[in-house]
Structure formats: C-alpha cells, structure tokens
C-alpha positions in Angstrom: 106.0 97.2 98.2 105.4 100.0 95.7 102.9 101.8 98.2 105.7 101.6 100.8 108.2 103.2 98.3 105.6 106.1 98.0 105.5 106.3 101.7 109.1 106.6 102.2 109.5 109.5 99.6 106.2 111.0 100.2 107.3 114.6 100.8 106.6 118.0 99.2 108.4 117.1 96.1 108.5 113.2 96.6 107.4 112.6 92.9 110.9 113.8 91.8 112.6 111.5 94.3 110.5 108.6 93.3 112.6 108.5 90.1 116.1 108.7 92.1 115.2 106.1 94.8 113.2 103.5 92.7 116.1 100.9 93.6 114.7 100.7 97.2 111.4 98.9 96.1 112.5 95.9 98.4 113.3 97.8 101.4 110.7 100.4 102.3 107.6 98.4 103.5 107.4 99.4 107.2 107.9 103.3 107.0 104.2 103.9 106.8 103.1 101.7 109.6 105.5 101.4 112.2 106.4 103.9 115.1 106.6 103.9 118.9 104.7 106.5 120.9 105.2 107.4 124.5 103.9 109.9 126.9 104.1 113.5 126.1 106.7 115.6 127.8 108.6 118.7 127.1 107.4 119.4 123.6 106.5 123.0 122.5 103.1 124.0 121.3 104.2 124.0 117.6 105.4 120.5 117.5 103.3 117.4 117.0 106.2 114.8 117.8 109.7 114.5 118.9 112.0 111.8 117.6 115.2 111.5 119.4 116.3 115.2 119.6 114.5 116.2 116.5 111.0 118.0 116.5 108.4 117.5 113.9 106.7 120.9 113.7 103.0 121.4 113.0 104.0 123.2 109.9 105.9 120.2 108.5 102.7 118.1 109.2 100.5 120.3 107.4 102.9 120.5 104.5 102.9 116.6 104.3 99.2 116.4 104.7 98.7 118.8 101.8 101.1 117.0 99.8 99.5 113.6 100.4 96.0 115.0 99.7 97.2 116.3 96.3 98.6 112.9 95.6 95.3 111.2 96.5 93.2 113.7 94.5 94.9 112.5 91.4 92.9 109.3 91.6 89.8 110.8 93.6 89.4 114.5 92.5 86.6 114.8 94.9 88.3 113.9 97.9 88.6 116.7 100.6 90.7 117.1 103.7 88.1 116.1 105.9 87.4 112.8 104.3 91.2 112.2 103.9 91.6 112.7 107.6 88.6 110.5 108.6 90.0 107.8 106.4 93.3 107.7 108.3 95.3 110.0 106.4 96.5 112.0 109.4 97.7 109.1 111.3 99.4 107.5 108.3 101.2 110.6 107.3 102.4 111.4 110.7 103.6 107.9 111.1 105.5 108.2 107.8 107.2 111.4 109.1 108.1 109.8 112.5 109.6 106.8 110.9 111.7 108.6 108.3 113.1 110.9 111.2 113.7 107.7 113.4 115.7 106.1 110.6 117.8 109.4 110.3 118.5 109.8 113.9 119.4 106.2 114.2 121.7 106.3 111.4 123.5 109.3 112.6 123.9 107.8 116.1 125.4 104.4 114.8 127.9 106.0 112.2 125.9 105.8 109.0 127.3 108.4 106.7 125.4 110.8 104.5 127.7 113.6 103.4 127.0 116.8 101.8 128.8 115.6 98.6 126.4 112.6 98.4 123.5 114.9 98.9 124.8 117.2 96.1 125.1 114.2 93.8 121.5 113.5 94.2 120.4 117.1 93.7 122.4 117.0 90.4 119.9 114.3 89.2 116.9 116.6 89.7 115.8 117.8 86.1 114.8 121.3 87.5 118.1 121.9 88.9 119.8 121.8 85.5 120.7 124.8 83.4 120.3 125.4 79.8 123.6 123.4 79.1 122.3 120.4 80.8 124.5 120.8 83.9 123.9 121.6 87.5 123.1 125.3 88.0 122.7 126.7 91.6 120.4 129.3 90.1 118.2 126.7 88.4 118.0 124.8 91.8 117.0 128.0 93.6 114.3 128.7 91.1 113.1 124.9 91.3 113.0 125.2 95.1 110.9 128.4 94.8 108.7 127.0 92.2 107.6 123.9 94.4 107.4 126.2 97.4 109.9 124.8 99.8 113.5 125.7 101.0 116.5 124.3 99.7 117.4 123.2 103.1 113.9 121.2 103.1 115.0 119.6 99.9 118.4 118.5 101.3 116.9 117.3 104.6 114.4 115.1 102.4 117.1 113.8 100.4 119.4 112.9 103.5 116.4 111.1 105.0 116.0 109.0 101.8 119.7 108.1 101.8 119.8 107.1 105.5 116.8 104.7 104.8 118.5 103.4 101.5 121.8 102.4 103.6 120.0 101.0 106.5 117.1 99.0 105.3 118.5 96.7 102.6 120.6 94.9 105.2 117.3 94.4 107.2 115.6 92.9 104.3 118.3 90.2 103.4 117.1 87.7 106.1 116.6 83.9 105.1 113.9 82.7 102.9 110.8 81.1 104.4 111.7 77.6 105.6 109.9 74.7 103.8 108.1 73.8 107.1 106.2 77.0 107.1 105.3 76.6 103.2 103.3 73.3 103.1 100.8 74.2 106.0 100.3 77.6 104.5 99.7 76.3 100.9 97.6 73.6 102.1 95.6 76.1 104.3 94.8 78.0 101.0 93.2 74.9 99.7 90.9 74.5 102.5 87.3 74.5 101.5 84.4 75.7 103.7 80.6 75.4 103.1 77.6 77.0 104.9 74.2 78.3 104.9 73.4 82.1 104.6 70.1 83.6 105.7 69.6 87.0 104.2 67.4 89.2 106.6 66.4 92.3 104.5 66.0 95.8 106.1 62.7 96.2 103.9 61.0 93.7 106.2 61.2 96.1 109.2 60.6 99.6 107.7 58.8 102.0 110.0 55.3 102.6 109.5 55.3 106.3 110.8 57.4 109.3 109.8 60.0 110.5 112.4 59.6 113.7 114.2 61.5 116.9 113.1 63.8 116.5 115.8 64.6 112.9 115.2 65.2 113.6 111.5 67.4 116.5 112.1 69.6 114.5 114.4 69.7 111.7 111.9 70.9 114.2 109.3 73.3 115.9 111.6 74.8 112.3 112.5 75.1 111.2 108.9 75.8 114.4 107.2 78.8 113.0 105.6 76.6 110.7 103.5 74.8 113.6 102.0 77.9 115.8 101.5 77.9 117.4 97.9 81.4 117.1 96.7 83.3 120.2 96.0 82.3 122.2 92.9 84.3 124.4 90.8 83.5 127.1 88.2 86.3 127.1 85.5 87.4 130.0 83.4 89.0 128.8 80.2 90.3 129.9 76.8 90.8 127.2 74.1 93.1 127.9 71.2 95.0 125.7 68.6 97.5 126.1 65.8 95.0 127.9 63.8 95.6 131.1 66.1 98.9 131.6 64.5 98.4 130.3 60.9 98.0 133.9 59.5 101.0 135.1 61.1 103.2 132.0 60.2 102.1 132.4 56.6 105.3 132.6 54.5 105.9 135.6 52.1 107.0 135.2 48.5 110.4 136.2 49.6 110.7 133.5 52.2 109.7 130.9 49.7 112.4 132.2 47.1 115.0 132.1 49.9 114.1 128.5 51.0 114.3 127.4 47.2 117.7 128.9 46.9 119.0 127.5 50.2 117.7 124.0 49.1 118.6 124.2 45.5 120.0 120.5 45.5 116.6 119.1 46.6 114.8 120.8 43.5 117.7 120.1 41.1 117.4 117.2 38.5 118.3 114.0 40.0 118.6 110.3 39.4 117.4 107.2 41.3 117.9 103.6 40.7 116.2 100.4 41.5 118.7 97.9 42.6 119.3 94.2 43.6 122.5 93.3 45.5 124.0 90.5 47.2 126.9 90.5 49.8 129.7 88.1 49.6 132.7 87.6 51.8 135.6 88.0 49.3 136.4 89.8 46.2 137.0 86.4 44.4 133.5 85.4 45.4 132.1 88.7 44.1 133.8 88.2 40.8 132.5 84.7 40.5 128.8 85.9 41.0 129.3 88.6 38.3 130.6 86.0 35.9 127.7 83.5 36.5 125.2 86.5 36.1 126.9 87.3 32.8 126.7 83.7 31.7 122.9 84.0 32.0 121.9 83.0 35.6 119.8 85.4 37.7 121.4 87.2 40.6 118.7 85.5 42.8 119.6 82.0 41.5 123.3 82.5 42.1 122.6 83.8 45.6 120.5 80.9 46.6 123.1 78.5 45.4 125.6 80.2 47.8 122.9 80.3 50.7 122.7 83.9 50.5 119.8 86.4 50.1 119.3 89.2 47.6 118.1 92.6 48.9 116.4 95.2 46.9 116.1 99.0 47.1 113.5 101.1 45.1 114.3 104.6 44.1 117.6 104.8 45.9 119.7 107.9 45.5 123.5 107.9 45.2 123.8 109.7 48.4 121.5 107.3 50.1 123.3 104.2 48.9 126.5 105.8 50.0 125.3 106.1 53.5 124.1 102.6 53.7 127.0 100.8 51.9 130.0 102.7 50.9 131.2 105.4 48.4 132.7 102.7 46.4 129.5 100.7 45.9 127.5 103.9 45.3 130.0 104.9 42.4 129.9 101.5 40.9 126.2 101.2 41.1 125.7 104.7 39.4 128.3 104.0 36.9 126.4 100.9 35.5 123.9 100.9 32.8 120.3 99.6 33.4 120.0 95.9 33.3 123.7 95.4 33.9 125.9 94.2 37.0 128.1 96.8 38.4 131.7 96.2 39.2 132.1 94.6 42.5 133.0 97.0 45.3 133.9 96.7 49.1 130.9 97.6 51.3 130.8 97.9 55.1 129.7 94.2 55.3 131.8 92.6 52.5 131.9 92.8 48.9 128.7 94.0 47.0 127.5 92.8 43.7 124.9 95.3 42.4 122.5 94.8 39.5 120.9 97.9 38.2 117.2 96.9 37.5 116.0 100.3 36.4 116.8 104.0 36.2 114.4 106.7 37.2 115.4 110.3 36.0 113.6 113.0 38.1 113.5 116.5 36.3 114.6 119.6 38.0 111.7 121.5 39.7 111.4 125.1 39.1 110.5 127.7 41.7 106.9 128.0 40.4 106.5 124.2 40.5 107.9 123.9 44.0 106.0 126.9 45.6 103.2 125.1 47.0 105.4 122.4 48.5 107.6 125.2 50.0 104.9 127.3 51.3 103.4 124.2 53.1 106.6 123.2 54.7 107.3 126.7 55.9 104.1 127.0 57.2 104.2 123.9 59.3 107.5 124.6 60.5 106.8 128.3 61.3 103.5 127.2 63.0 105.3 124.8 65.3 107.9 127.4 66.3 105.6 130.2 66.9 103.2 127.9 68.8 106.0 126.8 71.1 107.1 130.3 71.5 103.5 131.5 72.2 102.9 128.8 74.8 106.1 129.5 76.6 105.2 133.2 76.8 101.8 132.3 78.4 103.4 130.0 80.9 106.0 132.7 81.8 103.0 135.3 82.0 101.1 133.0 84.6 104.2 132.4 86.5 104.7 136.3 86.9 101.1 136.6 88.1 99.2 137.6 85.0 95.3 136.5 85.0 93.8 134.3 82.3 91.9 137.6 81.3 95.2 139.5 80.8 96.8 136.8 78.6 93.6 136.1 76.7 93.2 139.8 75.8 96.7 139.9 74.6 96.3 137.1 72.2 92.7 138.0 71.1 91.2 134.9 72.7 87.8 134.6 74.2 87.5 133.5 77.8 84.5 131.4 78.8 83.3 130.3 82.3 81.7 127.1 83.2 79.0 126.8 86.0 80.0 125.2 89.2 80.6 121.7 88.3 81.7 118.5 90.1 84.8 116.7 89.2 82.5 114.6 86.9 81.4 117.6 84.8 77.8 117.6 86.4 76.0 120.7 87.3 73.7 119.5 90.1 71.6 122.7 89.7 71.0 122.0 86.0 70.8 118.2 85.2 70.4 118.9 81.5 73.8 120.7 81.3 76.3 119.1 79.1 79.8 120.2 79.3 82.0 120.9 76.1 84.0 117.9 75.0 87.3 119.7 76.1 86.0 119.5 79.7 87.1 115.8 79.8 90.7 117.2 80.0 90.1 120.6 81.7 88.3 119.2 84.8 91.0 116.9 86.1 93.8 119.6 85.8 91.4 122.3 87.3 90.5 120.1 90.4 94.3 119.8 91.0 94.8 123.4 91.1 94.9 125.6 94.2 91.6 127.5 94.4 93.5 130.8 94.6 96.5 129.7 92.5 97.8 130.9 89.3 96.2 130.1 86.0 97.7 127.3 84.0 98.1 126.2 80.4 97.4 122.6 79.5 97.5 120.6 76.4 94.2 119.1 75.1 95.7 117.7 72.0 99.5 117.3 72.3 101.2 119.9 70.1 97.8 120.8 68.5 95.2 122.2 71.0 95.7 124.1 74.3 93.6 125.6 77.0 94.2 128.4 79.6 92.4 127.4 82.6 91.8 129.1 86.1 89.5 128.5 89.0 86.9 131.4 88.9 84.8 130.2 91.9 84.3 127.2 94.0 82.1 125.6 96.7 84.0 123.4 99.3 82.4 120.0 100.0 79.4 120.4 102.3 76.0 118.9 103.1 73.1 120.9 101.7 70.3 122.2 103.9 67.9 119.6 105.1 65.0 120.9 103.4 66.8 120.5 99.9 67.2 116.8 100.5 64.3 115.9 102.9 62.8 113.1 100.8 66.2 111.5 100.4 67.0 111.8 104.2 63.5 110.4 105.0 64.3 107.3 102.8 67.7 106.8 104.5 66.2 107.2 108.0 63.6 104.6 107.2 66.2 102.2 105.7 68.5 102.7 108.7 65.6 102.0 111.1 64.8 98.9 109.0 68.2 97.7 109.3 68.2 97.9 113.0 65.1 95.9 113.0 66.8 93.3 110.7 69.7 93.2 113.0 67.5 92.2 116.0 66.0 89.6 113.8 69.3 88.2 112.7 70.5 88.2 116.4 67.4 86.2 117.3 68.1 83.6 114.5 71.6 83.2 115.4 70.8 82.5 119.0 68.2 79.9 117.8 70.8 78.2 115.5 73.3 78.0 118.6 70.6 76.4 120.6 70.4 73.7 118.0 67.7 74.7 115.8 68.3 74.3 112.2 68.8 77.7 110.3 66.0 77.0 107.8 63.6 76.0 110.6 64.5 79.0 112.7 63.9 81.2 109.7 60.7 79.6 108.9 59.5 80.2 112.5 60.5 83.8 112.4 58.2 84.5 109.3 60.4 87.4 108.0 58.9 88.7 104.7 61.5 88.3 101.9 64.1 86.4 104.1 65.6 83.3 102.4 68.4 80.7 103.0 71.2 80.1 100.4 74.1 77.7 100.4 77.6 79.1 99.9 81.1 77.4 99.5 84.6 78.4 98.6 88.3 78.0 99.4 90.6 80.2 101.2 92.3 80.9 97.8 88.9 82.2 96.7 89.1 85.1 99.4 92.6 85.9 98.9 92.7 86.3 95.1 93.5 89.9 94.1 90.9 91.9 92.2 88.1 89.6 93.0 85.0 90.8 94.8 84.5 88.4 97.7 81.0 88.0 99.4 81.4 89.1 103.1 79.7 86.1 104.3 82.2 83.8 102.5 84.9 85.7 104.1 83.3 85.4 107.5 83.0 81.5 107.2 86.8 81.4 107.3 86.9 83.0 110.6 84.3 80.7 112.3 84.2 77.3 114.1 82.2 74.5 112.3 78.7 74.2 113.6 78.5 78.0 114.8 76.6 80.9 113.4 77.5 84.6 113.2 75.9 87.8 111.9 77.2 90.1 109.6 75.9 93.4 108.2 74.8 93.5 104.3 76.1 97.0 103.9 74.4 100.3 102.9 71.7 99.5 105.6 70.3 96.7 103.2 69.8 94.3 106.2 71.8 91.6 107.9 73.2 88.1 107.1 73.1 85.1 109.4 76.0 82.8 108.4 76.1 79.1 109.6 79.3 77.0 109.0 78.4 73.4 108.0 81.4 71.9 106.7 85.3 72.2 106.6 87.4 70.1 104.1 91.1 70.5 104.8 93.5 71.1 101.9 96.7 69.2 101.1 99.4 70.9 98.7 102.1 68.3 99.1 101.9 67.0 95.5 101.7 70.6 93.9 105.3 71.7 93.2 104.4 74.9 91.4 102.0 76.1 94.1 104.7 75.4 96.8 107.3 77.2 94.9 105.0 80.3 94.7 104.0 80.3 98.2 107.6 80.0 99.3 108.4 82.9 97.3 105.3 84.8 98.8 106.1 83.9 102.4 109.8 84.9 101.9 108.6 88.3 100.6 106.4 88.7 103.7 109.5 87.8 106.1 111.4 90.3 104.3 108.7 93.0 105.0 108.6 91.9 108.5 112.4 92.2 109.0 112.3 95.8 107.6 109.2 96.7 109.9 111.1 95.2 112.9 114.2 97.3 111.9 112.1 100.5 111.8 110.3 99.7 115.0 113.6 99.0 116.7 115.2 102.3 115.4 112.2 104.3 116.8 112.3 102.5 120.1 116.1 103.3 120.3 116.0 107.0 119.6 112.8 107.5 121.5 109.5 108.9 120.1 107.1 111.3 121.8 103.7 112.5 120.5 102.0 115.6 121.3 98.5 113.8 121.6 96.8 117.2 122.4 98.3 118.8 119.5 97.5 116.0 117.1 93.9 116.0 118.3 93.7 119.8 117.8 94.9 119.1 114.1 92.4 116.5 113.7 89.5 118.6 114.8 90.5 121.6 112.8 91.1 119.6 109.6 87.7 117.6 109.8 85.8 120.8 110.5 87.5 122.9 107.9 85.6 121.6 104.8 82.2 121.7 106.6 82.2 125.3 107.7 
C-alpha cells in the first residue's frame, strides 16, 4: 500500500504532497496498475493519451518520467533512463498519469467537489509557501514553484487530482471483510507441503571447443550490450570546509569579553547554593507534624517512610532554580534556614514542602580576569555558529544566482579539487588502485542526484561542523565500451551462453524421458552429463511466500506443477538448467490454528480492499474513456532507450 501512495502522488513535487496525503494509505493501491486503453483517434502529435476530454501531453509524461527516475536513483544511483524504461518505468508512469486523470474527470462528472478554497488550504501546508512570519505568502509560493521548476497551475492541478482521489477511493475500499469460507482453504493451502527431485544440468558441461568468428562475437556483443554497459561516471569538483575556516574571524576582542562580563554580571557574582532534602505533604498540619518529629530526633527519611512518602534531594541548587521548580515561598524558607536545620513549612505547587538544609555551598565572585577564558570560549563558540550559518546561507544564495563553485571558493579562500571520473560506488575503473577521500562517501550520493548541467550545491558532511561545495565537472553517460576493451570477458560470456543452450537441450531431453516413465536418476545416469547431479527438495507454500526470504526457483516451480510431472527452469546467469520432478503433495489443514486463521482473514480482507479500489479506478477509466497514442508512446520509448547509449 505504501508503494501505491507513492504512485498516487508521484508528480514533480510528490515528496511534498506525501506529507499532506499520508492519510490515503488505505485507498491508493490501484492507481499505478489499472487503466483502459482503446484505439487511437483524433489525438494531436504532442499528446500521448486522452482521458475523457483531457489530454496528457508529451511534456507532462517527460516531466513525470524524469521525476520518477530521480526518485528511483535515490536507491540506485547508477540507474539511467534507458534501463528505467526497459524495466517498465515508462508504462508504469503513464498508467499512473492516466489513472490520476481518470479519477479527476470521473469525479467532476459525478459531482465530487474540489474547490479553489480547498486547494488553497492544501497549498498553505507546503513549507516552501510560508513567509518569514510562518504564514502563507504568495511571493514565497511563487518562488517555491520557480525553484522546483513547475508552474503554480501545475501545482494546483496536482493537488486537485489528489483531492479527487482522496474523496472517491475511501468509499471503494470500505467493502466487507473476507468471508470465513475463503479463509480456511487459503490458510490450509499455505500449509501444503511438496517434495521433489531436482537435477542440475550445468552449462560448464557443454562449453564450445572452438572460439567464435568475429562476426558471431560482434553480434553476441551487440545483442547483449546492456550486460557490459559501464554505469554513468562523474567527475566531481569539490571544496571542503569546516568551522575552522571562520575561527579567526570569530575570535572575540578584549572589548567583546569585557562587554559580555558586564552584561552577565549576575552570572559571575558571588552566589550561594544549597544541598537540600524535601518531602511534600498535602496539608500544613501534616507539614508541621513532620517538622516536629524531625526536631524530636527522627530523620526526615524515617518520617516520610512512615507516611508512605518519598524524600527527594537536590545538589547545589540555587535560589532561582528552587523557585522555578517549587515556589517563591519554599525557596525563601529554604534559603533562610541554617545548615543542618529544617526550614519553615511553605506551600509549593504540589502541596506543603518540608525542606532540610543538608549543606550550604558558597561560591565566590569571579573577576573579569578569572572569567576571561570561559567568556572567550563561549563567545567564540556562539559567533562561530552564527558566522557559519551566515556563510552557508550566502553560499547557497550565490549558487542559486548562478555563481560557480570556483567563484564562491575564491571568495572564501578555499581550494577546489576535482576527482577523476568515478562510478557512484567511488571506483575509478581506469585506475583500480585509486582510493577516494573519506568525504566522498557523502559527496558521491549527492553528486549523482544532481543535474549534470545544474548549479553547484552545498552539502553537509558532518551536521553543523563540516561542509562541501560540489559540482559535476564532467561525466560519461552509461554506455558499453568498445569490444576490444572487453574482448576476454565477452568471449567468456559467449561460451557460457552457448553452454547454457546445450544444457537446455539436455534438460529438455531429461524431462521428456521422465514424462515417458523413466526415473529422473536413471535418465540422468544414462545421459552421462559431466557435473550433473540429483538432489531432493521440499517445502511449504508458506516458505515461498515469506517476505525477505530467498526462495530457490525450483521450489517455487514445484507449487505450479502436477504430481508426477517434470518441468525445466533456467538456473540464471547462463549457469545451466534444472529439471524439476514433483514426487509428493501433502495437503495442509489450518482448521485448529486460530491465530493463523485470524492473520489470514486480515490479509485477505486487505487484498479485497485493494481489489475494490482497483475496480473503482478501472470503472472510472472505462466510464470517462481512455485513448492512447500508441505510435507516440513507441516513439518516446525508442528515444529514451537509445538516449543513454549514443
């Protein structure tokens, strides 16, 4: 469901609205997956789809794709647009746009109200739209829109779409819970256990004996160039500085120290602090009784224990501190009493306080000379923080106004260094011995999020302590190297691929033999495949549905087979093939497991709610009508998948 919320609000500035619409967690499942497409008719060349009477423009799709790619690159910095599109990013992003528009058009046609006033109220929640007084500012909102690179109208449209979904989808998700008749069979299915035999047929047993021709190798490299693509590399210019850069400027003068001493005279004057023990009782009579018992020789702790109360202590407490934590009357009484005596009872905020003065500590006045080092340290710390804040603010303003990293570094007497072209991992593939500076661990993730032609940025390396100005000095887009540079690797991959083809033929022959009635072990022995072996494997459906667990593909395959049948499955990475033979099925029975049934009922109910929402979105799209410009979409796909390889 969380991923669906991201889909719902995935726009140019969706991260902001994620905070505003988090309450939609239970209602946005289907927005990334449900749409209706029809024949293309009447759409202009600049549009990729029409939803009702609304067009989704090519520019809007491009913006959404760029935004999605930036979001994905936060977790995968090396991801490029071509790989993103090949992985389904284009289709998913377009479906999200279509579904957002479908709900909006549907809502408008059936009387769902999203007023300008409601949109304005959501805009006021955007931090960037606030002025210095913490209130909404039209000027601040305009600057915010300019900063994120979209128009105010686009922001309003995006908010409106979210508000339509927020009003329409909750009702769809509020269907009935899963019936008990569904729950028991489902829960029992998870307990079902299957066992089988797995024959591993390695590609290494079928490696070719002769090298390929240049034509064959070149074609293999061309067909599989994505496997050899070197991720994007960036050369980063950076200037690192910390609080030490302003230490000399922040150093206080003698006059500054004297002025601080004068302004804080009370802090350095003679003072008295006391160590006290106190007990709080509800009435004045009770307080007087405590005083009398202590005067008669009992300890204040013993008296308190008899009353079922606790004694609290305070060490080196000043009169002002005691006043703030109790009351003026208690503080006056405590500081009027002599050492070792009990003060006169006084009313506090919680009742009547009986205070015993355990000891008195007198602090002598501190002269300017004696306080000088302390004051100088305090002033240096305070001024350094203030000047550092001012400096970083000026640097950010300078970058926003188009200044280069060299300009700003020169103004602040900083040296600019430039790294070689590095991968996002910090590796320099042209120099394996290169070791990046420790600060690169923080610099590289930020640098790979920057636009290659964008403004420089200021980042924190150590919060409040250390900073870096960074800019992209140069870059190479992700691309496969020349064949001659990776010939040995390509030859190995070609041989492995050919071996995998041989392993597949052998696996198919084994499967046919098993289907004809021959035991798998006997068929494998007859085939005489070097390195092949048979293993036994078993597990439950719960094993293959457990989150975060790596499940062997043959085990998953066994739960899609009939007993007594065999199937083949690739081992992955051209390592070979498996022949899976299902030997036994033991049905599960969850009838006596109440906790499991309860959990499965909740799980199925959630799935049903998601399906209700998906059907609502599908119905809205069908009702308003959706047409896709398939030719235009194909052109976008071709352009984007070729872009990073040119």
